[in-house]
C-alpha positions as a Markdown table, in Angstrom:
| # | Residue | x | y | z |
|---|---|---|---|---|
| 1 | Met | 0.0 | 0.0 | 0.0 |
| 2 | Pro | 1.5 | 3.4 | -0.9 |
| 3 | His | 2.3 | 5.9 | 1.8 |
| 4 | Ile | -0.5 | 8.4 | 2.0 |
| 5 | His | -0.1 | 12.1 | 3.0 |
| 6 | Pro | -3.6 | 13.5 | 3.5 |
| 7 | Lys | -3.9 | 17.3 | 3.7 |
| 8 | Thr | -6.8 | 17.0 | 6.1 |
| 9 | Thr | -6.6 | 14.8 | 9.2 |
| 10 | Pro | -8.6 | 11.5 | 8.6 |
| 11 | Ile | -11.4 | 10.5 | 10.9 |
| 12 | Tyr | -10.2 | 8.0 | 13.4 |
| 13 | Gln | -13.6 | 6.4 | 13.8 |
| 14 | Thr | -12.5 | 3.7 | 16.3 |
| 15 | Ser | -13.3 | 3.1 | 19.9 |
| 16 | Val | -10.0 | 1.3 | 20.6 |
| 17 | Phe | -6.4 | 1.2 | 19.3 |
| 18 | Ala | -4.2 | -1.9 | 19.1 |
| 19 | Phe | -0.7 | -2.3 | 20.6 |
| 20 | Glu | 2.1 | -4.3 | 19.1 |
| 21 | Asp | 3.2 | -5.8 | 22.4 |
| 22 | Leu | 3.6 | -5.2 | 26.1 |
| 23 | Asn | 6.4 | -2.7 | 25.5 |
| 24 | Ala | 4.1 | -0.6 | 23.4 |
| 25 | Leu | 1.5 | -0.7 | 26.2 |
| 26 | Glu | 4.1 | 0.4 | 28.8 |
| 27 | Leu | 5.2 | 3.2 | 26.5 |
| 28 | Tyr | 1.6 | 4.4 | 26.4 |
| 29 | Phe | 1.5 | 4.8 | 30.2 |
| 30 | Ser | 5.0 | 6.1 | 30.6 |
| 31 | Glu | 4.9 | 8.7 | 27.8 |
| 32 | Pro | 1.4 | 10.2 | 27.7 |
| 33 | Gly | 0.4 | 11.6 | 24.3 |
| 34 | Gln | 2.7 | 9.4 | 22.3 |
| 35 | Ser | 0.1 | 6.8 | 21.4 |
| 36 | Tyr | -3.6 | 6.0 | 21.9 |
| 37 | Met | -5.4 | 3.1 | 23.6 |
| 38 | Tyr | -9.1 | 3.9 | 24.0 |
| 39 | Thr | -11.1 | 6.8 | 22.5 |
| 40 | Arg | -12.6 | 7.8 | 25.9 |
| 41 | Tyr | -9.1 | 8.5 | 27.0 |
| 42 | Gly | -7.9 | 10.2 | 23.8 |
| 43 | Asn | -8.3 | 10.2 | 20.0 |
| 44 | Pro | -6.3 | 12.0 | 17.3 |
| 45 | Asn | -9.3 | 13.9 | 16.1 |
| 46 | Ala | -10.2 | 15.2 | 19.6 |
| 47 | Asp | -6.5 | 16.1 | 20.2 |
| 48 | Glu | -6.3 | 18.0 | 17.0 |
| 49 | Leu | -9.4 | 20.1 | 17.9 |
| 50 | Ala | -8.1 | 20.7 | 21.4 |
| 51 | Gln | -4.7 | 21.8 | 20.1 |
| 52 | Glu | -6.2 | 24.2 | 17.6 |
| 53 | Val | -8.5 | 25.9 | 20.2 |
| 54 | Asn | -5.6 | 26.1 | 22.7 |
| 55 | Lys | -3.5 | 27.9 | 20.1 |
| 56 | Leu | -6.3 | 30.5 | 19.6 |
| 57 | Glu | -6.9 | 30.9 | 23.4 |
| 58 | Lys | -3.1 | 31.0 | 24.2 |
| 59 | Gly | -3.4 | 28.4 | 26.9 |
| 60 | Ile | -1.0 | 25.6 | 28.0 |
| 61 | Gly | -3.4 | 22.9 | 26.9 |
| 62 | Ala | -7.1 | 22.1 | 26.2 |
| 63 | Val | -9.5 | 19.2 | 26.6 |
| 64 | Val | -12.5 | 18.7 | 24.4 |
| 65 | Thr | -15.8 | 17.4 | 25.8 |
| 66 | Ser | -19.1 | 16.1 | 24.6 |
| 67 | Ser | -21.0 | 19.5 | 25.0 |
| 68 | Gly | -20.6 | 23.0 | 26.4 |
| 69 | Met | -22.4 | 21.8 | 29.5 |
| 70 | Ser | -19.9 | 19.0 | 30.0 |
| 71 | Ala | -17.1 | 21.5 | 29.6 |
| 72 | Ile | -18.5 | 23.6 | 32.4 |
| 73 | Leu | -19.0 | 20.5 | 34.5 |
| 74 | Ala | -15.4 | 19.4 | 33.9 |
| 75 | Ala | -14.0 | 22.8 | 34.8 |
| 76 | Ile | -15.9 | 22.9 | 38.0 |
| 77 | Leu | -15.1 | 19.4 | 39.1 |
| 78 | Ala | -11.5 | 19.9 | 38.2 |
| 79 | Val | -11.2 | 22.7 | 40.7 |
| 80 | Cys | -13.8 | 22.0 | 43.4 |
| 81 | Lys | -14.8 | 19.1 | 45.6 |
| 82 | Ala | -17.7 | 18.4 | 48.0 |
| 83 | Gly | -17.8 | 21.0 | 50.7 |
| 84 | Asp | -16.3 | 23.8 | 48.6 |
| 85 | His | -18.1 | 27.0 | 47.7 |
| 86 | Val | -18.6 | 28.3 | 44.1 |
| 87 | Leu | -19.5 | 31.8 | 43.1 |
| 88 | Tyr | -21.1 | 32.6 | 39.8 |
| 89 | Ala | -22.2 | 35.8 | 38.1 |
| 90 | Glu | -25.9 | 36.6 | 38.5 |
| 91 | Glu | -26.3 | 37.3 | 34.8 |
| 92 | Ile | -25.2 | 34.0 | 33.3 |
| 93 | Tyr | -26.6 | 31.4 | 30.9 |
| 94 | Gly | -29.6 | 29.7 | 32.6 |
| 95 | Gly | -28.2 | 26.2 | 31.9 |
| 96 | Ser | -25.0 | 27.1 | 33.8 |
| 97 | Ser | -26.9 | 28.3 | 36.9 |
| 98 | Ser | -29.2 | 25.2 | 36.7 |
| 99 | Leu | -26.2 | 22.9 | 36.7 |
| 100 | Leu | -24.8 | 24.7 | 39.8 |
| 101 | Val | -28.0 | 25.3 | 41.7 |
| 102 | Gln | -30.0 | 22.2 | 40.9 |
| 103 | Glu | -27.4 | 19.5 | 40.4 |
| 104 | Leu | -24.0 | 20.3 | 41.9 |
| 105 | Thr | -25.5 | 21.2 | 45.2 |
| 106 | Arg | -26.7 | 17.6 | 45.3 |
| 107 | Met | -23.0 | 16.6 | 45.2 |
| 108 | Gly | -22.1 | 18.7 | 48.2 |
| 109 | Leu | -21.1 | 22.0 | 46.6 |
| 110 | Asp | -22.3 | 25.3 | 48.1 |
| 111 | Val | -23.1 | 27.9 | 45.4 |
| 112 | Ser | -23.9 | 31.6 | 45.4 |
| 113 | Ala | -24.8 | 34.1 | 42.8 |
| 114 | Val | -22.9 | 37.4 | 42.8 |
| 115 | Pro | -25.2 | 40.4 | 42.1 |
| 116 | Thr | -24.0 | 42.3 | 39.1 |
| 117 | Ala | -23.3 | 45.4 | 41.2 |
| 118 | Asp | -20.8 | 43.4 | 43.3 |
| 119 | Thr | -18.9 | 41.8 | 40.4 |
| 120 | Tyr | -15.7 | 43.6 | 41.1 |
| 121 | Asn | -16.0 | 43.6 | 44.9 |
| 122 | Leu | -16.3 | 40.0 | 46.0 |
| 123 | Gln | -15.4 | 40.6 | 49.7 |
| 124 | Ala | -19.0 | 40.1 | 51.0 |
| 125 | His | -19.5 | 36.9 | 49.0 |
| 126 | Val | -16.2 | 35.0 | 49.6 |
| 127 | Lys | -16.2 | 32.3 | 52.3 |
| 128 | Pro | -13.2 | 30.4 | 53.7 |
| 129 | Asn | -14.1 | 27.5 | 51.4 |
| 130 | Thr | -14.8 | 29.5 | 48.2 |
| 131 | Cys | -12.8 | 27.9 | 45.4 |
| 132 | Met | -13.8 | 29.6 | 42.1 |
| 133 | Met | -15.8 | 32.2 | 40.3 |
| 134 | Leu | -17.7 | 31.4 | 37.0 |
| 135 | Ala | -18.6 | 34.3 | 34.7 |
| 136 | Glu | -19.1 | 35.0 | 31.0 |
| 137 | Thr | -17.2 | 37.4 | 28.7 |
| 138 | Met | -20.5 | 38.7 | 27.5 |
| 139 | Ser | -23.6 | 37.6 | 29.4 |
| 140 | Asn | -26.4 | 35.6 | 27.9 |
| 141 | Pro | -28.8 | 37.1 | 26.8 |
| 142 | Leu | -28.4 | 40.8 | 27.8 |
| 143 | Leu | -24.8 | 41.3 | 26.6 |
| 144 | Leu | -23.3 | 42.7 | 29.8 |
| 145 | Val | -19.6 | 42.9 | 29.0 |
| 146 | Leu | -17.3 | 41.6 | 31.8 |
| 147 | Asp | -14.0 | 43.5 | 32.6 |
| 148 | Ile | -12.0 | 40.2 | 32.8 |
| 149 | Lys | -8.8 | 41.9 | 33.9 |
| 150 | Gln | -10.5 | 43.7 | 36.8 |
| 151 | Leu | -12.4 | 40.5 | 37.9 |
| 152 | Ala | -9.1 | 38.5 | 37.7 |
| 153 | Gln | -7.5 | 40.9 | 40.1 |
| 154 | Gln | -10.3 | 40.3 | 42.5 |
| 155 | Thr | -10.2 | 36.5 | 42.3 |
| 156 | Lys | -6.5 | 36.4 | 42.7 |
| 157 | Gln | -6.8 | 38.6 | 45.8 |
| 158 | His | -9.1 | 36.0 | 47.3 |
| 159 | Asn | -7.1 | 33.0 | 45.9 |
| 160 | Leu | -10.0 | 31.8 | 43.7 |
| 161 | Lys | -9.8 | 30.2 | 40.3 |
| 162 | Leu | -11.5 | 32.4 | 37.6 |
| 163 | Val | -13.4 | 30.4 | 35.0 |
| 164 | Ile | -14.6 | 32.3 | 32.0 |
| 165 | Asp | -17.2 | 31.1 | 29.5 |
| 166 | Asn | -15.9 | 32.8 | 26.3 |
| 167 | Thr | -18.6 | 31.3 | 24.0 |
| 168 | Phe | -20.3 | 34.6 | 23.0 |
| 169 | Ala | -17.0 | 36.3 | 22.2 |
| 170 | Ser | -14.8 | 33.6 | 20.7 |
| 171 | Pro | -11.0 | 33.9 | 20.9 |
| 172 | Ile | -11.1 | 36.1 | 17.8 |
| 173 | Leu | -12.5 | 38.9 | 20.0 |
| 174 | Thr | -11.2 | 38.1 | 23.5 |
| 175 | Gln | -8.6 | 35.8 | 25.0 |
| 176 | Pro | -9.5 | 35.7 | 28.7 |
| 177 | Leu | -6.3 | 33.8 | 29.8 |
| 178 | Leu | -4.2 | 36.7 | 28.7 |
| 179 | Leu | -6.4 | 38.9 | 30.9 |
| 180 | Gly | -5.8 | 36.8 | 34.0 |
| 181 | Ala | -8.4 | 34.1 | 33.8 |
| 182 | Asp | -7.3 | 30.6 | 34.9 |
| 183 | Ile | -9.6 | 28.5 | 32.8 |
| 184 | Val | -11.6 | 29.3 | 29.6 |
| 185 | Ile | -14.6 | 27.2 | 28.5 |
| 186 | His | -16.6 | 27.2 | 25.2 |
| 187 | Ser | -19.6 | 25.5 | 23.9 |
| 188 | Val | -17.8 | 24.4 | 20.7 |
| 189 | Thr | -21.4 | 23.9 | 19.4 |
| 190 | Lys | -21.5 | 27.6 | 18.8 |
| 191 | Tyr | -19.0 | 29.8 | 17.1 |
| 192 | Leu | -16.0 | 27.5 | 17.1 |
| 193 | Ser | -17.8 | 24.9 | 15.1 |
| 194 | Gly | -20.1 | 27.4 | 13.5 |
| 195 | His | -22.5 | 25.4 | 11.4 |
| 196 | Ser | -25.1 | 24.1 | 13.9 |
| 197 | Asp | -24.2 | 20.5 | 13.2 |
| 198 | Val | -22.0 | 19.6 | 16.2 |
| 199 | Thr | -22.5 | 19.4 | 19.9 |
| 200 | Ala | -19.2 | 19.8 | 21.7 |
| 201 | Gly | -17.3 | 21.7 | 24.4 |
| 202 | Val | -13.7 | 22.6 | 25.3 |
| 203 | Val | -11.8 | 23.6 | 28.5 |
| 204 | Val | -8.6 | 25.5 | 28.0 |
| 205 | Ser | -6.2 | 26.0 | 31.0 |
| 206 | Ala | -3.5 | 28.4 | 32.0 |
| 207 | Gln | -1.9 | 26.1 | 34.6 |
| 208 | Pro | -0.7 | 22.5 | 34.1 |
| 209 | Glu | -2.3 | 21.2 | 37.4 |
| 210 | Asp | -5.7 | 22.4 | 36.2 |
| 211 | Leu | -5.2 | 20.8 | 32.8 |
| 212 | Lys | -4.2 | 17.5 | 34.4 |
| 213 | Arg | -7.4 | 17.5 | 36.5 |
| 214 | Val | -9.7 | 18.4 | 33.6 |
| 215 | Lys | -8.3 | 15.5 | 31.6 |
| 216 | Gln | -8.8 | 13.2 | 34.5 |
| 217 | Val | -12.4 | 14.3 | 35.0 |
| 218 | Met | -13.1 | 14.0 | 31.3 |
| 219 | Met | -11.8 | 10.4 | 31.2 |
| 220 | Val | -13.4 | 9.2 | 34.4 |
| 221 | Tyr | -16.8 | 10.8 | 33.9 |
| 222 | Gly | -16.9 | 9.8 | 30.3 |
| 223 | Leu | -17.3 | 13.4 | 29.0 |
| 224 | Asn | -15.2 | 12.7 | 25.8 |
| 225 | Leu | -16.2 | 13.9 | 22.3 |
| 226 | Ser | -16.6 | 11.4 | 19.5 |
| 227 | Pro | -14.0 | 11.3 | 16.6 |
| 228 | Phe | -16.5 | 12.4 | 14.0 |
| 229 | Glu | -17.8 | 15.4 | 16.0 |
| 230 | Ser | -14.2 | 16.3 | 16.7 |
| 231 | Trp | -13.4 | 16.2 | 13.0 |
| 232 | Leu | -16.4 | 18.3 | 12.1 |
| 233 | Ala | -15.6 | 20.9 | 14.7 |
| 234 | Ala | -12.0 | 21.1 | 13.7 |
| 235 | Arg | -13.1 | 21.6 | 10.1 |
| 236 | Gly | -15.5 | 24.4 | 11.1 |
| 237 | Leu | -12.8 | 26.0 | 13.3 |
| 238 | Lys | -10.7 | 26.7 | 10.2 |
| 239 | Thr | -13.1 | 29.4 | 9.0 |
| 240 | Leu | -13.7 | 31.0 | 12.5 |
| 241 | Arg | -11.7 | 34.2 | 11.8 |
| 242 | Val | -13.5 | 35.1 | 8.6 |
| 243 | Arg | -16.9 | 34.0 | 10.0 |
| 244 | Met | -16.5 | 36.2 | 13.1 |
| 245 | Arg | -15.8 | 39.3 | 11.1 |
| 246 | Gln | -19.0 | 38.8 | 9.1 |
| 247 | His | -21.0 | 37.9 | 12.2 |
| 248 | Cys | -19.8 | 41.1 | 13.9 |
| 249 | Ser | -20.3 | 43.3 | 10.9 |
| 250 | Asn | -23.9 | 42.1 | 10.3 |
| 251 | Ala | -24.8 | 42.3 | 14.0 |
| 252 | Leu | -23.7 | 46.0 | 14.2 |
| 253 | Thr | -25.8 | 46.7 | 11.1 |
| 254 | Val | -28.9 | 44.9 | 12.5 |
| 255 | Ala | -28.4 | 46.5 | 16.0 |
| 256 | Arg | -28.3 | 50.0 | 14.5 |
| 257 | Tyr | -31.5 | 49.3 | 12.4 |
| 258 | Leu | -33.4 | 47.9 | 15.4 |
| 259 | Ala | -32.3 | 50.8 | 17.7 |
| 260 | Gln | -34.1 | 53.3 | 15.5 |
| 261 | His | -37.2 | 51.2 | 14.9 |
| 262 | Pro | -40.4 | 52.6 | 16.6 |
| 263 | Lys | -41.6 | 49.1 | 17.7 |
| 264 | Val | -38.3 | 48.2 | 19.4 |
| 265 | Glu | -38.1 | 49.5 | 22.9 |
| 266 | Lys | -34.5 | 48.6 | 23.7 |
| 267 | Val | -31.5 | 46.9 | 22.0 |
| 268 | Trp | -28.6 | 45.3 | 23.9 |
| 269 | Tyr | -25.5 | 45.2 | 21.7 |
| 270 | Pro | -22.0 | 46.2 | 22.9 |
| 271 | Gly | -21.2 | 47.8 | 19.5 |
| 272 | Leu | -23.8 | 50.5 | 20.0 |
| 273 | Glu | -22.3 | 53.7 | 21.6 |
| 274 | Gln | -25.1 | 53.8 | 24.1 |
| 275 | His | -24.2 | 50.4 | 25.5 |
| 276 | Pro | -22.8 | 51.0 | 29.0 |
| 277 | Gln | -19.7 | 48.9 | 28.4 |
| 278 | His | -19.1 | 50.1 | 24.8 |
| 279 | Glu | -15.5 | 51.3 | 25.3 |
| 280 | Leu | -14.6 | 48.2 | 27.4 |
| 281 | Ala | -16.1 | 46.0 | 24.7 |
| 282 | Arg | -14.1 | 47.8 | 22.0 |
| 283 | Glu | -10.8 | 47.4 | 23.9 |
| 284 | Gln | -11.4 | 43.8 | 25.0 |
| 285 | Gly | -12.9 | 42.7 | 21.7 |
| 286 | Gln | -10.1 | 44.3 | 19.6 |
| 287 | Gly | -12.6 | 46.5 | 17.8 |
| 288 | Leu | -15.2 | 43.7 | 17.2 |
| 289 | Phe | -18.4 | 43.4 | 19.2 |
| 290 | Gly | -19.7 | 39.9 | 18.5 |
| 291 | Gly | -22.6 | 38.4 | 16.6 |
| 292 | Met | -25.1 | 38.3 | 19.4 |
| 293 | Leu | -27.7 | 40.9 | 20.3 |
| 294 | Ser | -31.0 | 41.1 | 22.1 |
| 295 | Phe | -33.9 | 43.5 | 21.6 |
| 296 | Lys | -37.2 | 44.2 | 23.3 |
| 297 | Ile | -40.6 | 44.8 | 21.8 |
| 298 | Lys | -43.6 | 45.2 | 24.0 |
| 299 | Asp | -44.0 | 42.7 | 26.9 |
| 300 | Asp | -46.7 | 40.7 | 25.2 |
| 301 | Thr | -46.3 | 37.1 | 24.2 |
| 302 | Ala | -48.8 | 37.5 | 21.4 |
| 303 | Ala | -46.7 | 40.3 | 19.9 |
| 304 | Val | -43.6 | 38.0 | 20.1 |
| 305 | Asn | -45.5 | 35.2 | 18.5 |
| 306 | Ala | -46.7 | 37.5 | 15.7 |
| 307 | Leu | -43.1 | 38.5 | 15.0 |
| 308 | Met | -41.9 | 34.9 | 14.9 |
| 309 | Gln | -44.7 | 33.8 | 12.7 |
| 310 | Ala | -44.1 | 36.7 | 10.3 |
| 311 | Leu | -40.4 | 36.0 | 9.8 |
| 312 | Glu | -39.8 | 34.3 | 6.5 |
| 313 | His | -36.0 | 33.6 | 6.7 |
| 314 | Ile | -35.0 | 33.8 | 10.4 |
| 315 | Pro | -36.0 | 30.7 | 12.3 |
| 316 | Phe | -37.0 | 30.4 | 16.0 |
| 317 | Ala | -34.2 | 28.0 | 17.0 |
| 318 | Pro | -33.0 | 28.1 | 20.6 |
| 319 | Ser | -29.3 | 28.0 | 20.1 |
| 320 | Leu | -26.8 | 30.4 | 18.6 |
| 321 | Ala | -23.8 | 31.2 | 16.5 |
| 322 | Gly | -24.6 | 29.3 | 13.3 |
| 323 | Val | -23.9 | 30.8 | 9.9 |
| 324 | Thr | -27.6 | 31.3 | 9.5 |
| 325 | Thr | -29.4 | 33.9 | 11.6 |
| 326 | Ser | -31.8 | 32.6 | 14.2 |
| 327 | Leu | -33.7 | 34.0 | 17.2 |
| 328 | Ser | -34.4 | 32.7 | 20.6 |
| 329 | Tyr | -36.8 | 33.5 | 23.4 |
| 330 | Pro | -34.9 | 33.5 | 26.8 |
| 331 | Val | -38.1 | 33.5 | 29.0 |
| 332 | Gly | -39.2 | 30.2 | 27.4 |
| 333 | Thr | -35.8 | 28.6 | 26.7 |
| 334 | Ser | -32.4 | 29.4 | 28.2 |
| 335 | His | -33.8 | 31.1 | 31.3 |
| 336 | Arg | -36.9 | 29.0 | 31.7 |
| 337 | Ser | -35.7 | 27.5 | 35.0 |
| 338 | Leu | -35.4 | 30.9 | 36.7 |
| 339 | Ser | -38.3 | 32.2 | 38.7 |
| 340 | Glu | -40.2 | 35.2 | 37.4 |
| 341 | Ala | -38.7 | 37.3 | 40.1 |
| 342 | Gln | -35.2 | 36.3 | 39.1 |
| 343 | Arg | -35.9 | 37.0 | 35.4 |
| 344 | Gln | -37.4 | 40.4 | 36.2 |
| 345 | Lys | -34.4 | 41.3 | 38.4 |
| 346 | Ile | -32.0 | 40.9 | 35.5 |
| 347 | Gly | -34.3 | 42.4 | 32.9 |
| 348 | Ile | -35.5 | 39.3 | 31.0 |
| 349 | Thr | -39.1 | 40.1 | 30.4 |
| 350 | Ala | -41.8 | 38.8 | 28.0 |
| 351 | Gly | -40.8 | 41.0 | 25.2 |
| 352 | Val | -37.0 | 40.2 | 25.1 |
| 353 | Ile | -35.8 | 38.4 | 22.0 |
| 354 | Arg | -32.3 | 37.2 | 21.5 |
| 355 | Leu | -30.9 | 37.3 | 17.9 |
| 356 | Ser | -27.9 | 35.3 | 16.8 |
| 357 | Val | -26.9 | 37.2 | 13.6 |
| 358 | Gly | -25.5 | 35.0 | 10.9 |
| 359 | Ile | -23.3 | 35.7 | 7.9 |
| 360 | Glu | -26.0 | 36.3 | 5.2 |
| 361 | Glu | -26.2 | 39.5 | 3.2 |
| 362 | Pro | -27.3 | 42.1 | 5.8 |
| 363 | Glu | -29.9 | 43.6 | 3.4 |
| 364 | Glu | -31.8 | 40.2 | 3.5 |
| 365 | Leu | -31.9 | 40.3 | 7.3 |
| 366 | Leu | -33.1 | 43.9 | 7.5 |
| 367 | Ala | -35.9 | 43.2 | 4.9 |
| 368 | Asp | -37.1 | 40.2 | 6.9 |
| 369 | Leu | -37.1 | 42.0 | 10.2 |
| 370 | Glu | -38.8 | 45.0 | 8.6 |
| 371 | Gln | -41.8 | 43.0 | 7.4 |
| 372 | Ala | -42.0 | 41.0 | 10.6 |
| 373 | Leu | -42.0 | 44.0 | 12.8 |
| 374 | Ala | -44.8 | 45.4 | 10.7 |
| 375 | Ala | -46.9 | 42.5 | 11.9 |
| 376 | Val | -46.5 | 43.3 | 15.6 |
């Protein structure tokens, strides 16, 4: 058989790898990373994806997982144990808070939400057993931009690990490890993969001891990513830079349009000058502001339904960051598990709609939104 030199990494669609003899087996355990044994422990496709994301995030290593949620779980379990206390930002993805509040408390973790006003003053919230703080580069869904450098100073002062969910920004905009974060997580499902056809996550570390623990958690809990999904995500990652530029450009155009529309009461987008963290977002995002925005029409579910039903090209699809624009309804999806009082406190009301702006021609998006808003 001729020696083959594929330009693209083949798919190693196998659950197990063979050894030539006992010497090869011993080499596997004595020199990790030199060979493979079982895909739950490692696979060339998963490793390729991890290495490429790690390069973008400027970490010392990364571990890919089966979903964004399993990435969050792996990061938390790598750092914390039963009896420890975890802080998390009040304005965070509903799935993240559900994992902490509903599930990890059952495993013996103590968890507390930090009010937005106290984000950069943790003194009143830190306990002797506090081990970490979880926050997002840009909050889901109201696009509060986090000053990562300032928060990192706080967490270091209290000897806490800072874990940043960088899904909304992507490393093209922001690299939290360079700003002082200890661990970065992504739902690879979103921008890194980019085409709404993969479910995956990744954990990137700044310290070897954290990386070692994340790998252990992934292996023991079985949070690994399949070879095919790893291959698909690595393929999508190759166009991340060009996609993000178009996502950002389109989102700014759409945000400006919505901000002047008479039926839109408010727009949350860091690229708008009236956004309270506009300058921080400009600096931290290297002049780009992301592809996510939220806007508010009147607080009436019938009006929201009318808008959704009138849209011809923008689907109601409760995820984000695909090349095709989609919208989501936080009250009924991502933040459904929160109480009405909790949603009201952070401003997620019945009229709030989250828009994940794709890479289509912007004129097409504006035309669809124009005719749909006319139906409200």
